[in-house]
N, C-alpha and C positions, 0 to 999 in steps of 0.2 A: 504494500500500500504506500503510495507516494503522498506524503503529507507536507503541505507548504505552509510556511509561517508568514503572516501578514501583520504589519504594524499600522494601526489606525491613526488618524490625525490627533486623537487625544493621547496617543502614546501606548495604548493598551495593545497587547498581542493576541491575535486569534490564529487558529489553525484551520486549514481547509484541505479537503481531498475530493477528487472526482471518483464517483462510485458507479460501476456498471451493475445494474440490477438484474438484467436478463431481457428476454424477448417478450413483448406485450402479447398476451394470449388472444387479444381481439384484433389489434391492428397489425401484428407481426413485426413491428418496428423494435429496434434496439432501444432500451431505456437506460439513460444515464441520469445521474443527479449529483449535486454538489452538497457536501456535508461541511458545516462550520461548527466550531466549538472553541472554548477557551483553553482547553488542554488537549494534549495528544491522547490521553486516556479517555477523555470524553468523546473524542473523534471516533475511537474504536467502538465505544458503546453505542453511539448514534448510528454508526455504520451497520452494526448487527440489527439494531431496531428497524432501520430503513428496509433492510432485506426481509425481515420478518413481516412487516406491514405490507410489503409488495406481494409476498406470497399469500398472506391472509386475505387480501383483497382480490384474489383470483388472478394474480400475476398480470394486472392491467392497471393503467393510469386513466383509462377511459371513464369519463364522467357519466354516471347513471342518472336516470330520471328521478327526481326527488318530488315527493308529494307533501303538501302542507298538512294534510289531514286524511282521515279515513275516507271521507266523501270523495276526494280527488282520486284516491286509489280505486274506489268502487267504480267511478266513472270510466277510468282507464280499463279496468277489468271487463266492464259491460261492453265496451266497444269491441273487445276481442272475442268475448264469449257469445254475445247475442246472435251474430251471423251463423253460429254453428247449430242453432236449435230451430224447431219449427215455430211458425207464427203464433199458434195457440199457446205453446210453452213460453214464448217470448213475452206475450202479454201477461200471462199469469206470474212468471218469475219477476218481471219488472215491477209489477204491482206489489209483490211481497217485499222486495228489497227497498222500495221507496216508502212503503207504509210501516215497515218494522226495523230494517237495518239502519237506514239513513237517520231517522229521528233520534236513535239512541247512540249511534257511533259516529255519525257523519262529521261532527266538529272536533272530534278527539284527534290530537296529534298522534302519529303512528307510534312514536317512542313512549307515549304515555298509555297506550292501550295494553293493559296487563291481563294475564289469565284470570286474575281475581275479578276484574271489571266484567269480563266476558261471562265468567261462571255465574256471577250475580245476576246478569241480565237473562241468561238461559233459565236460571231458577225462577226468575220473575215470570217469564213467559209460561213456564210449566205450571206455576202456581195459579196464574190467571185462568188457565184452561181447566186444570184438574180440580181446583178447589173453589174457584169463584164463578164457575159455569160461564166463562166468557173467554176472551182471548182467541188465540189461533191454534187449532188442533195440531197442525203440522209444524210445531215449533222446532222439532228436530231437523226439519228441512231448512229452516231459517239458519240454524247453527251450521248446517252443511254448506250453505252458500257463503256464510261469513268465513268459514274455514278456507273455502276456495279462494275468496278474495284476498285474504291475508297470505295464503300460500303463493298467490300471484305476486304479492309484494315481496316475498322472500326471493322468488325467482328473478326479480328485477333489482335485488339487493337494496331495496328500500327498507327492508326489515332483516335483522340478523336471524330471527327465528319466528316461527308461527305461534303466537300466543294462544291460539284457539285449538292447538294440536291435541292437548290432553284434557280438554273440557269434558265433564261428565253430563250427559243429557238424561234428565229424569224420565221415567217411563210415562207414556200416555195412559190415562185411565182406561180401563178395558171395557167399559160399558159400551156394548155395540148398539148403534142406532138401528132402529127397526127398519128393515128393508121394505119399501113400499111396493106392494104387488096386489093383484086382485085375488080374492078367494074364489072358489068355484062358483058360489052363488052371485058374487059381484060381477064376475066375468060373464055369467049367463045373462044378468040384467043389462050389462053394457052391450052385449051382442043383440039383445032384443031391441034396445034403443037404436042401435045403428041400423038394424034391418027395418025399423019403422020410418027412417028418413026417406024423403023423396029423392031418390037417386037419379031422377031424370034431370035434376039440377046438377051440373057438373061439379060445382063446389062441394056438394054433399058426397058425390061419388068419389071425389078426390080424397076427402077426409076418411071415409069408410075404408077405401082401399089402402091408404097409408097406415091406418091403425091396425087393420087386420094383417097387413104385410109385416109390420113390426112384431106383432104377436106370433106370427107363423115362423119368423126367421130368427128372432132374438137380436137383430141388427141394432147397433147404436143409431140414433136418429140421424146423425150427420154422415154416417156411412150410407144410409138409405137415400138421403137427399142428394148425395153425390153420384148416385147410380144413373147410368145411361142405359138405353135399351140394349146396347151391345154387351152390357154386363150381365144380362139375364138371358139364359138359354132356356126358353120355354119348351123347346122340343125335348130336352133332356132333364128338365125340371131342376136347374141349378142356377144359383145366384153367385156371381164371382165378386168378392169383395177385394178391391185393389186400391181404394182411395177413400178419402173422407173430406168433409168441408171444414175449413177453419172459421174463426170468428168474423173474418173479413169476406166470407163467402168465396174463398179461393180454394182450389183443389190442393190437398196435401196427401202425402203417402199415409197409410193407416197408422194407428197409434203405436204399434210395435210390429216386429216381423211376424209374430204369431197371428196378428190381425189380418194378414193376407190369407184368405181362406175361401173355400167353396162351400156353399150351404145348400143342401138338398131341400126342395120344397114339395109339399104334398099336392096331389091332383086338384083338390079344391082350390088351393091358392093359385095354381097354374091357370085354372079356368078363370078365376077372378082377374088375374093380371092380363089375360088375353082380351077379356071383355073391356077392361079399363083401357088397354092400349088402343082398341078399336074406337072407343068413344073419344079418347084424347086426340087421335088422328083427325076425327071429324071436327072437333073443336078448333084444332090448329088450322085446318083448311079454311074455316070460317074467317080466321084472322089472316089468311093468306100466307101461311108458313107451315113448315114441318117441325116436328119436335123430337129431339134426341134424348132429352133429360126425362127420366121416368116421372118424377114428381114435380114437374115444372108448374110455375104459377103464370106462365105466358108473359110475364113482365120482365123479370130479372133472369140472368143466365142460370142462377140457381136460387131456390126459395130460401127465405130467411127463417131459421129455426125459431127465433123469438116471436115472430108474427104467428107462426103455426102453433106455438105454445099457448098464446093467448086464445086462439080459436079452440084448442084442446080443452082448456079450462071451462069454456062455455059448454062444450059437449058433456064434460064430466058433470057439470052442475045440472044440466037438463036431464041427464040419465040418472041423476041422484046416486052416483057412486063416488067413492073417495078419489081425490085428486092425486094420482100416483105419478103424474108427469110422464114424459116420453120414456124415460129410463125404466119406469115401472112396467112397461110392456115387455122389456127385456127380462126383468126379474120374473114376471108372470110366465113368460116362455120357459125360463129355467125351472120354475116350480112345477109346471105342468109335466115337463119331460122327466124330472127327477121322480115325481110321484107315479109316472108311468113305467119307471124302472130303467131309464137310460143310465149307462155307466158314466161316472164323473169324467173319465177320459174323453169320451165322445162329446159330452157337454162342453168340456174345455175347448175342444177344437171348434165346435159350433159357435161358441161365444167369442173365440179369438183371444182367450186368456194366455198370458205368457207361461204360467206354471199351473200344474194341477192343484197345488196347495192354495193358490188364489181362488180357484173355483170352489174348492171345498170349504175354505174359510168363509166365503160369501154366502154360499147356498146350502150348506149341510143342514142348517136348522129349518130350512123351508120344506124338506122332504118328510113332512109329518105322516102322510099316508104310507110312504115307503117304510117308515119306522113301524107303523101299525102292522103292515104286511109282514115285516120281519118277525114281529112277536107272534103273529098268527102261524107263520111257517114253523117257528120253533115249537109252538104248542102242538101243532099237528105231528111234527117229527117225534116229539116226546111221547105223545099218545100212541103212535105207531110202534115205538120201542116197547111200551108197557103192554100193548095188546099182543105182541108177537111171542 
């Protein structure tokens, strides 16, 4: 090490040396620096410290983006993350982080955001939902997004470590919300009401066909509204689910890989869809057009779920049956099949669930009739053994 002695104007002596630190890991350039100190011993100490700091900082002198607070980091993360997800998820997640994360963490400086602060907030979210019958049920998801945002900060070297890494998330209370679906008597009453409607009016025919189609297939409403006639093979009685509508009435890929599926339909449903298609074609001709979308409103490219939901409420009210919503048709479909003895694996495929456990968790308590049949079968088998 070549140490040079310099004499200042005030007469004091300082020592300097030129130090080669290495190759910058980002720019690929050779990095040199000058070390100054009052003594040769201090020069050697500062030289070792400079080399240590260079290695500690990733062997680079490149300046990293700095964020004033958590809110700025979250904005940067969202710019990177949002294009990777579907529009429906984008709207939902954006709402969650703006309503829950930004208000509590947004103004906090990153170096002041400690595990204790985060744990306290997660506990508060859990308490609000589990004990106070309010708050947000998926608070664990809020923590997950918070952890992702902070890990993004670590990757940019804006944070040395992730303060959310070891946070404990309290369990969500296990009370299951009652799944809305029709009982057999309610379904019978609803069918009687639908059959009483004047289906010479195309608006009534549209509603009856849509409701019965959802009950027959178990489709999600936005899967049904995205269907074109090319997606329904009436000759082979199969519906091909390959897309869904998002909140902006745009076509998206289905919810998950398992949501891509073929659904077999019964002869009665096939006949209903053929008659509906014939009527729809006539209505379209009157308007001087042809129609490719199955459940078209003849105004927009695809119908609006929320508009149809309002109309559904009116029909539920007139039929004097519970308001189970569009998703209730899907639950009713599952209940009917389970009580008819369909295996859970087959129901999983029909509904497009990613896992068998998901299907069983949601619907196992709906199969009351199947449970009664199981008891009856056991009793019969026991009696056979006793009488043999």
